[in-house]
Jmol script that loads the backbone (N, CA, C; Angstrom):
load data "model"
ATOM      1  N   MET A   1       0.828  -1.172   0.000  1.00  0.00           N
ATOM      2  CA  MET A   1       0.000   0.000   0.000  1.00  0.00           C
ATOM      3  C   MET A   1       0.883   1.250   0.000  1.00  0.00           C
ATOM      4  N   THR A   2       0.536   2.223  -0.810  1.00  0.00           N
ATOM      5  CA  THR A   2       1.299   3.449  -0.906  1.00  0.00           C
ATOM      6  C   THR A   2       0.845   4.441   0.158  1.00  0.00           C
ATOM      7  N   THR A   3       1.820   5.065   0.798  1.00  0.00           N
ATOM      8  CA  THR A   3       1.501   6.072   1.805  1.00  0.00           C
ATOM      9  C   THR A   3       1.192   7.393   1.111  1.00  0.00           C
ATOM     10  N   THR A   4       0.101   8.018   1.488  1.00  0.00           N
ATOM     11  CA  THR A   4      -0.257   9.311   0.901  1.00  0.00           C
ATOM     12  C   THR A   4       0.372  10.415   1.732  1.00  0.00           C
ATOM     13  N   THR A   5       1.229  11.192   1.086  1.00  0.00           N
ATOM     14  CA  THR A   5       1.916  12.270   1.785  1.00  0.00           C
ATOM     15  C   THR A   5       1.747  13.618   1.091  1.00  0.00           C
ATOM     16  N   ASP A   6       1.549  13.615  -0.200  1.00  0.00           N
ATOM     17  CA  ASP A   6       1.418  14.873  -0.932  1.00  0.00           C
ATOM     18  C   ASP A   6       0.021  15.442  -0.758  1.00  0.00           C
ATOM     19  N   ARG A   7      -0.061  16.767  -0.863  1.00  0.00           N
ATOM     20  CA  ARG A   7      -1.351  17.433  -0.677  1.00  0.00           C
ATOM     21  C   ARG A   7      -1.713  18.195  -1.943  1.00  0.00           C
ATOM     22  N   VAL A   8      -2.995  18.320  -2.178  1.00  0.00           N
ATOM     23  CA  VAL A   8      -3.541  19.170  -3.222  1.00  0.00           C
ATOM     24  C   VAL A   8      -4.536  20.087  -2.526  1.00  0.00           C
ATOM     25  N   GLU A   9      -4.347  21.380  -2.678  1.00  0.00           N
ATOM     26  CA  GLU A   9      -5.235  22.324  -2.018  1.00  0.00           C
ATOM     27  C   GLU A   9      -5.818  23.288  -3.028  1.00  0.00           C
ATOM     28  N   PHE A  10      -7.065  23.691  -2.815  1.00  0.00           N
ATOM     29  CA  PHE A  10      -7.691  24.688  -3.671  1.00  0.00           C
ATOM     30  C   PHE A  10      -8.814  25.363  -2.898  1.00  0.00           C
ATOM     31  N   ARG A  11      -9.150  26.530  -3.352  1.00  0.00           N
ATOM     32  CA  ARG A  11     -10.205  27.297  -2.685  1.00  0.00           C
ATOM     33  C   ARG A  11     -11.507  27.153  -3.464  1.00  0.00           C
ATOM     34  N   VAL A  12     -12.612  27.170  -2.741  1.00  0.00           N
ATOM     35  CA  VAL A  12     -13.936  27.083  -3.350  1.00  0.00           C
ATOM     36  C   VAL A  12     -14.838  28.137  -2.705  1.00  0.00           C
ATOM     37  N   THR A  13     -15.922  28.426  -3.367  1.00  0.00           N
ATOM     38  CA  THR A  13     -16.906  29.339  -2.799  1.00  0.00           C
ATOM     39  C   THR A  13     -17.658  28.622  -1.677  1.00  0.00           C
ATOM     40  N   PRO A  14     -18.253  29.376  -0.798  1.00  0.00           N
ATOM     41  CA  PRO A  14     -19.054  28.729   0.254  1.00  0.00           C
ATOM     42  C   PRO A  14     -20.171  27.847  -0.323  1.00  0.00           C
ATOM     43  N   ASP A  15     -20.788  28.295  -1.405  1.00  0.00           N
ATOM     44  CA  ASP A  15     -21.858  27.494  -2.013  1.00  0.00           C
ATOM     45  C   ASP A  15     -21.333  26.165  -2.548  1.00  0.00           C
ATOM     46  N   LEU A  16     -20.179  26.192  -3.192  1.00  0.00           N
ATOM     47  CA  LEU A  16     -19.608  24.954  -3.724  1.00  0.00           C
ATOM     48  C   LEU A  16     -19.189  24.035  -2.586  1.00  0.00           C
ATOM     49  N   LYS A  17     -18.634  24.595  -1.525  1.00  0.00           N
ATOM     50  CA  LYS A  17     -18.253  23.771  -0.376  1.00  0.00           C
ATOM     51  C   LYS A  17     -19.481  23.071   0.194  1.00  0.00           C
ATOM     52  N   GLN A  18     -20.569  23.800   0.320  1.00  0.00           N
ATOM     53  CA  GLN A  18     -21.813  23.222   0.841  1.00  0.00           C
ATOM     54  C   GLN A  18     -22.304  22.094  -0.069  1.00  0.00           C
ATOM     55  N   GLU A  19     -22.224  22.324  -1.362  1.00  0.00           N
ATOM     56  CA  GLU A  19     -22.657  21.301  -2.331  1.00  0.00           C
ATOM     57  C   GLU A  19     -21.796  20.049  -2.222  1.00  0.00           C
ATOM     58  N   LEU A  20     -20.493  20.237  -2.099  1.00  0.00           N
ATOM     59  CA  LEU A  20     -19.587  19.088  -1.948  1.00  0.00           C
ATOM     60  C   LEU A  20     -19.877  18.338  -0.646  1.00  0.00           C
ATOM     61  N   GLU A  21     -20.119  19.072   0.418  1.00  0.00           N
ATOM     62  CA  GLU A  21     -20.434  18.437   1.703  1.00  0.00           C
ATOM     63  C   GLU A  21     -21.724  17.636   1.619  1.00  0.00           C
ATOM     64  N   GLU A  22     -22.728  18.187   0.962  1.00  0.00           N
ATOM     65  CA  GLU A  22     -23.997  17.478   0.818  1.00  0.00           C
ATOM     66  C   GLU A  22     -23.841  16.225  -0.029  1.00  0.00           C
ATOM     67  N   ALA A  23     -23.113  16.341  -1.112  1.00  0.00           N
ATOM     68  CA  ALA A  23     -22.920  15.184  -1.992  1.00  0.00           C
ATOM     69  C   ALA A  23     -22.127  14.090  -1.281  1.00  0.00           C
ATOM     70  N   ALA A  24     -21.077  14.488  -0.584  1.00  0.00           N
ATOM     71  CA  ALA A  24     -20.276  13.507   0.157  1.00  0.00           C
ATOM     72  C   ALA A  24     -21.117  12.830   1.231  1.00  0.00           C
ATOM     73  N   SER A  25     -21.893  13.608   1.948  1.00  0.00           N
ATOM     74  CA  SER A  25     -22.754  13.059   3.002  1.00  0.00           C
ATOM     75  C   SER A  25     -23.791  12.098   2.428  1.00  0.00           C
ATOM     76  N   ALA A  26     -24.298  12.419   1.247  1.00  0.00           N
ATOM     77  CA  ALA A  26     -25.330  11.583   0.625  1.00  0.00           C
ATOM     78  C   ALA A  26     -24.839  10.167   0.351  1.00  0.00           C
ATOM     79  N   ILE A  27     -23.536  10.025   0.111  1.00  0.00           N
ATOM     80  CA  ILE A  27     -23.016   8.673  -0.149  1.00  0.00           C
ATOM     81  C   ILE A  27     -22.159   8.155   1.002  1.00  0.00           C
ATOM     82  N   GLY A  28     -22.129   8.917   2.095  1.00  0.00           N
ATOM     83  CA  GLY A  28     -21.480   8.435   3.311  1.00  0.00           C
ATOM     84  C   GLY A  28     -19.968   8.465   3.300  1.00  0.00           C
ATOM     85  N   VAL A  29     -19.389   9.461   2.645  1.00  0.00           N
ATOM     86  CA  VAL A  29     -17.928   9.592   2.647  1.00  0.00           C
ATOM     87  C   VAL A  29     -17.555  11.008   3.069  1.00  0.00           C
ATOM     88  N   THR A  30     -16.277  11.194   3.356  1.00  0.00           N
ATOM     89  CA  THR A  30     -15.803  12.532   3.689  1.00  0.00           C
ATOM     90  C   THR A  30     -15.719  13.377   2.424  1.00  0.00           C
ATOM     91  N   VAL A  31     -15.675  14.684   2.619  1.00  0.00           N
ATOM     92  CA  VAL A  31     -15.509  15.585   1.477  1.00  0.00           C
ATOM     93  C   VAL A  31     -14.188  15.285   0.775  1.00  0.00           C
ATOM     94  N   ALA A  32     -13.142  15.051   1.556  1.00  0.00           N
ATOM     95  CA  ALA A  32     -11.836  14.746   0.964  1.00  0.00           C
ATOM     96  C   ALA A  32     -11.911  13.497   0.088  1.00  0.00           C
ATOM     97  N   ALA A  33     -12.554  12.449   0.604  1.00  0.00           N
ATOM     98  CA  ALA A  33     -12.679  11.209  -0.171  1.00  0.00           C
ATOM     99  C   ALA A  33     -13.527  11.431  -1.416  1.00  0.00           C
ATOM    100  N   PHE A  34     -14.593  12.208  -1.274  1.00  0.00           N
ATOM    101  CA  PHE A  34     -15.476  12.484  -2.410  1.00  0.00           C
ATOM    102  C   PHE A  34     -14.721  13.231  -3.514  1.00  0.00           C
ATOM    103  N   VAL A  35     -14.019  14.290  -3.129  1.00  0.00           N
ATOM    104  CA  VAL A  35     -13.282  15.104  -4.108  1.00  0.00           C
ATOM    105  C   VAL A  35     -12.140  14.300  -4.717  1.00  0.00           C
ATOM    106  N   LYS A  36     -11.430  13.552  -3.894  1.00  0.00           N
ATOM    107  CA  LYS A  36     -10.317  12.735  -4.389  1.00  0.00           C
ATOM    108  C   LYS A  36     -10.809  11.712  -5.411  1.00  0.00           C
ATOM    109  N   ASP A  37     -11.903  11.020  -5.097  1.00  0.00           N
ATOM    110  CA  ASP A  37     -12.456  10.022  -6.013  1.00  0.00           C
ATOM    111  C   ASP A  37     -12.871  10.666  -7.340  1.00  0.00           C
ATOM    112  N   ALA A  38     -13.551  11.808  -7.254  1.00  0.00           N
ATOM    113  CA  ALA A  38     -13.997  12.488  -8.477  1.00  0.00           C
ATOM    114  C   ALA A  38     -12.806  12.958  -9.303  1.00  0.00           C
ATOM    115  N   ALA A  39     -11.792  13.483  -8.629  1.00  0.00           N
ATOM    116  CA  ALA A  39     -10.610  13.968  -9.338  1.00  0.00           C
ATOM    117  C   ALA A  39      -9.849  12.824 -10.017  1.00  0.00           C
ATOM    118  N   VAL A  40      -9.698  11.720  -9.314  1.00  0.00           N
ATOM    119  CA  VAL A  40      -8.988  10.566  -9.884  1.00  0.00           C
ATOM    120  C   VAL A  40      -9.747  10.006 -11.084  1.00  0.00           C
ATOM    121  N   ARG A  41     -11.075   9.855 -10.956  1.00  0.00           N
ATOM    122  CA  ARG A  41     -11.871   9.348 -12.080  1.00  0.00           C
ATOM    123  C   ARG A  41     -11.752  10.270 -13.292  1.00  0.00           C
ATOM    124  N   THR A  42     -11.842  11.571 -13.056  1.00  0.00           N
ATOM    125  CA  THR A  42     -11.759  12.528 -14.157  1.00  0.00           C
ATOM    126  C   THR A  42     -10.363  12.529 -14.782  1.00  0.00           C
ATOM    127  N   ALA A  43      -9.324  12.462 -13.953  1.00  0.00           N
ATOM    128  CA  ALA A  43      -7.954  12.430 -14.469  1.00  0.00           C
ATOM    129  C   ALA A  43      -7.728  11.197 -15.339  1.00  0.00           C
ATOM    130  N   ARG A  44      -8.182  10.048 -14.865  1.00  0.00           N
ATOM    131  CA  ARG A  44      -7.999   8.809 -15.634  1.00  0.00           C
ATOM    132  C   ARG A  44      -8.782   8.844 -16.942  1.00  0.00           C
ATOM    133  N   GLN A  45     -10.002   9.375 -16.896  1.00  0.00           N
ATOM    134  CA  GLN A  45     -10.816   9.498 -18.112  1.00  0.00           C
ATOM    135  C   GLN A  45     -10.130  10.429 -19.112  1.00  0.00           C
ATOM    136  N   THR A  46      -9.620  11.555 -18.624  1.00  0.00           N
ATOM    137  CA  THR A  46      -8.938  12.515 -19.487  1.00  0.00           C
ATOM    138  C   THR A  46      -7.723  11.880 -20.138  1.00  0.00           C
ATOM    139  N   LEU A  47      -6.913  11.185 -19.359  1.00  0.00           N
ATOM    140  CA  LEU A  47      -5.721  10.541 -19.912  1.00  0.00           C
ATOM    141  C   LEU A  47      -6.090   9.453 -20.909  1.00  0.00           C
ATOM    142  N   ARG A  48      -7.125   8.684 -20.606  1.00  0.00           N
ATOM    143  CA  ARG A  48      -7.581   7.645 -21.531  1.00  0.00           C
ATOM    144  C   ARG A  48      -7.988   8.263 -22.864  1.00  0.00           C
ATOM    145  N   GLU A  49      -8.751   9.347 -22.804  1.00  0.00           N
ATOM    146  CA  GLU A  49      -9.204  10.013 -24.027  1.00  0.00           C
ATOM    147  C   GLU A  49      -8.041  10.596 -24.817  1.00  0.00           C
ATOM    148  N   GLN A  50      -7.025  11.084 -24.115  1.00  0.00           N
ATOM    149  CA  GLN A  50      -5.885  11.684 -24.790  1.00  0.00           C
ATOM    150  C   GLN A  50      -4.949  10.629 -25.390  1.00  0.00           C
ATOM    151  N   ARG A  51      -4.944   9.441 -24.826  1.00  0.00           N
ATOM    152  CA  ARG A  51      -4.014   8.399 -25.264  1.00  0.00           C
ATOM    153  C   ARG A  51      -4.611   7.427 -26.268  1.00  0.00           C
ATOM    154  N   GLN A  52      -5.921   7.410 -26.410  1.00  0.00           N
ATOM    155  CA  GLN A  52      -6.568   6.474 -27.321  1.00  0.00           C
ATOM    156  C   GLN A  52      -6.922   7.161 -28.628  1.00  0.00           C
ATOM    157  N   LEU A  53      -6.799   6.418 -29.685  1.00  0.00           N
ATOM    158  CA  LEU A  53      -7.216   6.882 -30.995  1.00  0.00           C
ATOM    159  C   LEU A  53      -8.354   5.979 -31.445  1.00  0.00           C
ATOM    160  N   LEU A  54      -9.541   6.536 -31.545  1.00  0.00           N
ATOM    161  CA  LEU A  54     -10.700   5.752 -31.945  1.00  0.00           C
ATOM    162  C   LEU A  54     -11.060   6.095 -33.382  1.00  0.00           C
ATOM    163  N   LEU A  55     -11.184   5.066 -34.202  1.00  0.00           N
ATOM    164  CA  LEU A  55     -11.502   5.253 -35.609  1.00  0.00           C
ATOM    165  C   LEU A  55     -12.747   4.462 -35.981  1.00  0.00           C
ATOM    166  N   ASP A  56     -13.547   5.034 -36.862  1.00  0.00           N
ATOM    167  CA  ASP A  56     -14.664   4.251 -37.388  1.00  0.00           C
ATOM    168  C   ASP A  56     -14.090   3.258 -38.403  1.00  0.00           C
ATOM    169  N   ALA A  57     -14.912   2.351 -38.896  1.00  0.00           N
ATOM    170  CA  ALA A  57     -14.438   1.275 -39.775  1.00  0.00           C
ATOM    171  C   ALA A  57     -13.768   1.816 -41.031  1.00  0.00           C
ATOM    172  N   GLN A  58     -14.360   2.836 -41.638  1.00  0.00           N
ATOM    173  CA  GLN A  58     -13.786   3.390 -42.869  1.00  0.00           C
ATOM    174  C   GLN A  58     -12.419   4.037 -42.590  1.00  0.00           C
ATOM    175  N   SER A  59     -12.308   4.784 -41.517  1.00  0.00           N
ATOM    176  CA  SER A  59     -11.036   5.418 -41.169  1.00  0.00           C
ATOM    177  C   SER A  59      -9.990   4.364 -40.819  1.00  0.00           C
ATOM    178  N   TRP A  60     -10.414   3.296 -40.120  1.00  0.00           N
ATOM    179  CA  TRP A  60      -9.473   2.224 -39.788  1.00  0.00           C
ATOM    180  C   TRP A  60      -8.940   1.573 -41.060  1.00  0.00           C
ATOM    181  N   ASP A  61      -9.804   1.323 -42.025  1.00  0.00           N
ATOM    182  CA  ASP A  61      -9.366   0.712 -43.282  1.00  0.00           C
ATOM    183  C   ASP A  61      -8.336   1.586 -43.983  1.00  0.00           C
ATOM    184  N   LYS A  62      -8.566   2.896 -43.998  1.00  0.00           N
ATOM    185  CA  LYS A  62      -7.598   3.826 -44.614  1.00  0.00           C
ATOM    186  C   LYS A  62      -6.274   3.812 -43.848  1.00  0.00           C
ATOM    187  N   PHE A  63      -6.363   3.821 -42.536  1.00  0.00           N
ATOM    188  CA  PHE A  63      -5.164   3.807 -41.703  1.00  0.00           C
ATOM    189  C   PHE A  63      -4.368   2.520 -41.919  1.00  0.00           C
ATOM    190  N   ALA A  64      -5.067   1.389 -41.884  1.00  0.00           N
ATOM    191  CA  ALA A  64      -4.402   0.095 -42.068  1.00  0.00           C
ATOM    192  C   ALA A  64      -3.762  -0.002 -43.444  1.00  0.00           C
ATOM    193  N   ALA A  65      -4.449   0.495 -44.465  1.00  0.00           N
ATOM    194  CA  ALA A  65      -3.884   0.470 -45.822  1.00  0.00           C
ATOM    195  C   ALA A  65      -2.625   1.331 -45.884  1.00  0.00           C
ATOM    196  N   ALA A  66      -2.639   2.467 -45.222  1.00  0.00           N
ATOM    197  CA  ALA A  66      -1.478   3.362 -45.250  1.00  0.00           C
ATOM    198  C   ALA A  66      -0.270   2.732 -44.568  1.00  0.00           C
ATOM    199  N   ILE A  67      -0.470   2.073 -43.432  1.00  0.00           N
ATOM    200  CA  ILE A  67       0.693   1.487 -42.752  1.00  0.00           C
ATOM    201  C   ILE A  67       1.129   0.171 -43.389  1.00  0.00           C
ATOM    202  N   ASP A  68       0.271  -0.441 -44.195  1.00  0.00           N
ATOM    203  CA  ASP A  68       0.632  -1.672 -44.886  1.00  0.00           C
ATOM    204  C   ASP A  68       1.391  -1.409 -46.189  1.00  0.00           C
ATOM    205  N   ARG A  69       1.305  -0.173 -46.704  1.00  0.00           N
ATOM    206  CA  ARG A  69       2.019   0.133 -47.942  1.00  0.00           C
ATOM    207  C   ARG A  69       3.518   0.045 -47.708  1.00  0.00           C
ATOM    208  N   PRO A  70       4.245  -0.483 -48.685  1.00  0.00           N
ATOM    209  CA  PRO A  70       5.706  -0.531 -48.523  1.00  0.00           C
ATOM    210  C   PRO A  70       6.283   0.883 -48.503  1.00  0.00           C
ATOM    211  N   GLY A  71       7.390   1.008 -47.826  1.00  0.00           N
ATOM    212  CA  GLY A  71       8.066   2.302 -47.780  1.00  0.00           C
ATOM    213  C   GLY A  71       8.618   2.664 -49.149  1.00  0.00           C
ATOM    214  N   ARG A  72       8.998   3.925 -49.301  1.00  0.00           N
ATOM    215  CA  ARG A  72       9.581   4.340 -50.574  1.00  0.00           C
ATOM    216  C   ARG A  72      10.918   5.015 -50.312  1.00  0.00           C
ATOM    217  N   VAL A  73      11.758   4.956 -51.291  1.00  0.00           N
ATOM    218  CA  VAL A  73      13.073   5.575 -51.199  1.00  0.00           C
ATOM    219  C   VAL A  73      12.933   7.060 -51.489  1.00  0.00           C
ATOM    220  N   VAL A  74      13.470   7.861 -50.615  1.00  0.00           N
ATOM    221  CA  VAL A  74      13.475   9.312 -50.816  1.00  0.00           C
ATOM    222  C   VAL A  74      14.904   9.686 -51.189  1.00  0.00           C
ATOM    223  N   PRO A  75      15.106  10.138 -52.433  1.00  0.00           N
ATOM    224  CA  PRO A  75      16.464  10.458 -52.871  1.00  0.00           C
ATOM    225  C   PRO A  75      17.141  11.455 -51.928  1.00  0.00           C
ATOM    226  N   GLY A  76      18.373  11.130 -51.542  1.00  0.00           N
ATOM    227  CA  GLY A  76      19.159  12.010 -50.699  1.00  0.00           C
ATOM    228  C   GLY A  76      18.900  11.865 -49.205  1.00  0.00           C
ATOM    229  N   PHE A  77      17.826  11.210 -48.836  1.00  0.00           N
ATOM    230  CA  PHE A  77      17.501  11.098 -47.418  1.00  0.00           C
ATOM    231  C   PHE A  77      18.548  10.287 -46.663  1.00  0.00           C
ATOM    232  N   ALA A  78      18.946   9.151 -47.200  1.00  0.00           N
ATOM    233  CA  ALA A  78      19.945   8.307 -46.545  1.00  0.00           C
ATOM    234  C   ALA A  78      21.285   9.030 -46.442  1.00  0.00           C
ATOM    235  N   ASP A  79      21.567   9.939 -47.391  1.00  0.00           N
ATOM    236  CA  ASP A  79      22.829  10.684 -47.361  1.00  0.00           C
ATOM    237  C   ASP A  79      22.934  11.574 -46.124  1.00  0.00           C
ATOM    238  N   LEU A  80      21.803  11.961 -45.552  1.00  0.00           N
ATOM    239  CA  LEU A  80      21.828  12.802 -44.361  1.00  0.00           C
ATOM    240  C   LEU A  80      22.548  12.126 -43.199  1.00  0.00           C
ATOM    241  N   LEU A  81      22.511  10.793 -43.172  1.00  0.00           N
ATOM    242  CA  LEU A  81      23.155  10.066 -42.085  1.00  0.00           C
ATOM    243  C   LEU A  81      24.672  10.067 -42.203  1.00  0.00           C
ATOM    244  N   ASP A  82      25.180  10.423 -43.371  1.00  0.00           N
ATOM    245  CA  ASP A  82      26.621  10.442 -43.593  1.00  0.00           C
ATOM    246  C   ASP A  82      27.262  11.772 -43.223  1.00  0.00           C
ATOM    247  N   HIS A  83      26.477  12.748 -42.850  1.00  0.00           N
ATOM    248  CA  HIS A  83      26.998  14.084 -42.536  1.00  0.00           C
ATOM    249  C   HIS A  83      26.731  14.419 -41.071  1.00  0.00           C
ATOM    250  N   PRO A  84      27.599  15.221 -40.474  1.00  0.00           N
ATOM    251  CA  PRO A  84      27.367  15.628 -39.079  1.00  0.00           C
ATOM    252  C   PRO A  84      26.075  16.430 -38.963  1.00  0.00           C
ATOM    253  N   SER A  85      25.430  16.286 -37.854  1.00  0.00           N
ATOM    254  CA  SER A  85      24.178  17.005 -37.619  1.00  0.00           C
ATOM    255  C   SER A  85      24.441  18.490 -37.410  1.00  0.00           C
ATOM    256  N   ILE A  86      23.557  19.320 -37.919  1.00  0.00           N
ATOM    257  CA  ILE A  86      23.683  20.756 -37.680  1.00  0.00           C
ATOM    258  C   ILE A  86      23.270  21.087 -36.243  1.00  0.00           C
ATOM    259  N   LEU A  87      22.667  20.123 -35.564  1.00  0.00           N
ATOM    260  CA  LEU A  87      22.233  20.316 -34.189  1.00  0.00           C
ATOM    261  C   LEU A  87      23.322  19.965 -33.182  1.00  0.00           C
ATOM    262  N   GLY A  88      24.442  19.474 -33.666  1.00  0.00           N
ATOM    263  CA  GLY A  88      25.517  19.085 -32.769  1.00  0.00           C
ATOM    264  C   GLY A  88      25.348  17.660 -32.293  1.00  0.00           C
ATOM    265  N   THR A  89      26.181  17.239 -31.374  1.00  0.00           N
ATOM    266  CA  THR A  89      26.107  15.872 -30.852  1.00  0.00           C
ATOM    267  C   THR A  89      25.604  15.905 -29.424  1.00  0.00           C
ATOM    268  N   ALA A  90      25.017  14.818 -29.054  1.00  0.00           N
ATOM    269  CA  ALA A  90      24.456  14.724 -27.692  1.00  0.00           C
ATOM    270  C   ALA A  90      25.497  14.213 -26.735  1.00  0.00           C
TER     271      ALA A  90
END
end "model"
wireframe off; spacefill off
backbone 0.3
color backbone group
């Protein structure tokens, strides 16, 4: 089990605080637990939406066809590897 040590703090209006208290009480949890649960669910949903690419069938077919096509030779592109980078070395 991970120990919780970090804090997240924010200010709310009195009306919003009252609403959060009522909602938390309605399901029998503390305001902290209620807000934490809502924040975690929203964060995970946001990250899921940002990390997933959803395509309809027609778009998937176009995407699959594009990645299945063989690569092509771009004249001079391979020559770039034979010259020092203008960005310097790492």
